[in-house]
N, C-alpha and C positions, 0 to 999 in steps of 0.2 A: 745604398739601394736595397731593397727588401724584396725578395722572392717571393714567388708563392710558397716554398718548401716555408718560409720563415712566416709568413701570413696563417698557415694550414697549422703550423703550432701554435700560434697563437689562439687561435679560433678552437683548436679544441682545449687548450687548457680552459676558455672560457666555460667550455661545456657543449658545443656542438659535437654532433656523434653521427656514425658511421647510417645510410639508409635513412634518415629523416630528411622530411619535408621542410624547408626555410625560406619565409618570404624574408628580403634583405633589403636594405638604405642606408646610401652609403655615402657620405661626403666625402670624395676622393683626397682632395687637397691634406685632410687634416692626417691621413693616413703617414705621409712622410715621401719619401721618391720610392718608387718601386720599376724594376724592370720594365714590366712590360706595362705600364698605368692599368687603365680599371680592367684589364684583361688579367691581370695579376690577381684581381682580388674573386673574379668570378672563377679563375683555376683554383685558388686557395681552396676557396668552399668546397666547389664539385672535389678536388682532393679529400676534403674532410667528410664530405658526405657520401660519396664513393657512386658506383655504377646505380646501386640500387634507393639513390638520394634524389632529391628534387630542389632547384631552385626556383625561385619564383620573384618576382620584381615588379610592381608597381610603373605601367610607362601610360597610362592616358593615351593622348596626343597632341601635337603641335597643330593649334588650327586658330592662327592668330585675328582670325575676320573673326572671331567669334568676340570678342572685345570691341570689335570697331564697327562689325556691321549687322549683328543682331540686332533689330527694335523692341523694344517693350514688348512685342509681343511674341517673341522669343524666334525669328523670323528671319530671315535674309531679302532684303526687296531684289524683287524680278531680275531689275538690270543688272545683279551683280551675281546670280545664282549659277550662271556658264561658266562662271571665270573660278568657281571657288572648288577648290580641289578634295575628292570624296574621303570619307575615311575607309583607309585599305589596310586593313591587318599585315599586311606583308608589306609595304610600302612606307605609312605614314608613319612621320619622326614621333619619338617619344616625347611627353610635353617637356619645355625646359627648367622647370622649376625642380620637375623631379630628379634632375640632375644628370651629369655625363654616365653616370651609371649605368642608369638605365635604357640611355641609347646603345650604349656598347651590348648591355645585354640584349636585345632587342637582334640588334644583328649579330649573336655569337651563331655561328652555325648547329643548328637542330632545334634551335629555341622556336617556341609557337607562341602566340599571341589569343587571347582572347576577342571576341565582336565585338562587345560595347566599347562602343568609343570613348567618352568619361572616364568608364571604370576599368578598360582595358589593362591586363599586364600579363607579361610575358614572363615564361618557364624555360625551363632545359631539365631533363634527366627523365625518370621512369615514367613520373606521372604528369608529367608534360600534359600531355594528350589531353589527360582525364579532366586536368584542373581549367585548360583554358576553351574547353570543348562546352557548346550550349550557353554560352552567358546570355544571360537575358537580356533583349533591349531598353526594357522598363527595369529601371531601381535594380542596374548590375551588381550594386552591393549585397543583394538580400540572400533570399534564401534559396540554395543550388550555386551560387558565385564562387569565383574561384578566393572567394575570401572564406567562403561557409564549409569550403573543401578542405582549405587548409588545416582549419578546424576538424574535419571529420579523419582526416591523417592525423591527427595527433600533432602538428607542426610547432612550429616553431617562429617569432620575428626577430630577428638580428638587425639592431642597430650599431652602426662603425661612421666614430665621428658625426652619425645623422639628432636632428634634434628628436622630441620625442612627439613634435605636433606631424613628425612626418610618418606616424604608423599607420597605413590605409585600412588595416586591421580594424582599424577602433569608428570608420564609419559604417563596419557591420555589427557594433554595436550600437552605432543610429540608429539603423536599419532597426533594428532587433528590439530596442526596448520601449515599454509601454508607455508614451510620452503624448501628449495633445500639443499643436500650433507647431509642429517639424515644418522647416520652410522646404517649398518643391520648386525646383528647377526644370522648365519645361520647354523646351527648343526643337526647333526642327533642323536636322542635318543629314549631310548627303552623306549614304551609304556605296561602296562599288559591290555591285553584286559579282556574283561568280563570272557571267556571261561578260562581264566588261561595262554593262550600263551602270547607271546611276540610278539609286531611288532616293527621292528624300521622304524621310521621317521623320514623326515627331518621337521624339525619345522624352521621356520622365523620370526623374530620380529624385531621389532629398539633395538640398541643399550639399557641398560640399566643399563649396571653397570659402564660406566663411561659415559663422556656427549654425547648426541646424535648429534651434530655439533661438528667438532675441532673446538678451537679455546677459548672455553669455559671453565674453572675449573670444576672438574669432581663434584662436589657435589654444583656447581651453583642455587641448589632450595633453600637454606640458601636464596641466594640475591633474588629469586622472593617473596619467604617468610619476608624477610626484607624489600622489597617494598609493599609489599602487609599489614605489617603493617604500615607503613608508611601512606598510603592511609587511614588507618581506618579500612582497614579490619580484622575479628577475636574477640573475645574474650578471655580475657586473666586472671587466677588466679589460686589460689594452687589446687591441690589434695596431698591430706598428705602433704609430706615434699616438694614434686616436682611442678617445674612450668609447668603450665598446657594452653593447647590456645583450642579454640572451633572455627572453620572456615566451612563457609557452601559452600558445595561441589562444587557447580552448578557459586559460584561467585568468588571462586580459582582459578578455572580451568579456565575460562572465561579469570581471569585477568593474569594467565601464560602464552595463548594462546597469548593475545597481547602483552608480556613481552617479548614471544620469537619473534614473530613477529620482531618488533620492534629492538630488540635484533641485531638478524641474519641480519638485514637491515642494522643497521650501523656499524658493521663487515664488510660488502659488500662496505658500502660507504669507510671507513675507510682504506681499502685495496685496 
């Protein structure tokens, strides 16, 4: 059984430091037995970054109806609308695909959550309010988003037993890349207002559940990360039993933007 102190020592050896803003992705099973489960990893990261640091986790939201009820026009049929639970940053569950770590983080006392349902993050620490405030409801991975602020803060991305295709920050690179033919997702989503009422609003963003442009594998973030590692990017080491990696947020984003633009140009030339 490992403690938060054990994991903190591993994180420190990996290169995580005090006062840093870090976006973490974790596959909890790979870390091994922990005294307090996912809370142990949250505590360990906070021990390392200290009170001046900030931990950020991608939450999105758990909305099963999106797969079953939304039509090709992006709208829920009238007969179902009153039954659909609206997105509420304080109450809506994190998307299950993001793992148990995201839901534990969302419900940690003091955590803040951003407003865009499909692009929401939870954060705790010195910059949590700043990171989560004023996220646009359209193109929530773009300028002024929590991902853009992570870069502005000189932040890091931490993978602990998580695959590279889970790096949410690379959706910001997709937004920034000057490429044609990006897939756009447009859906009508219910939002809980401050007064408790529900507003149905059309929300638009670049597609994030599959490749942003046709012709790429849906998990091509793995290819970006592999090429980034080959170019000398990132630091690798163990955290518990899990393989872990630490990336500079600005550097991997710049690399990914360039990778995308070159890959789309090559694809167009080949076509």
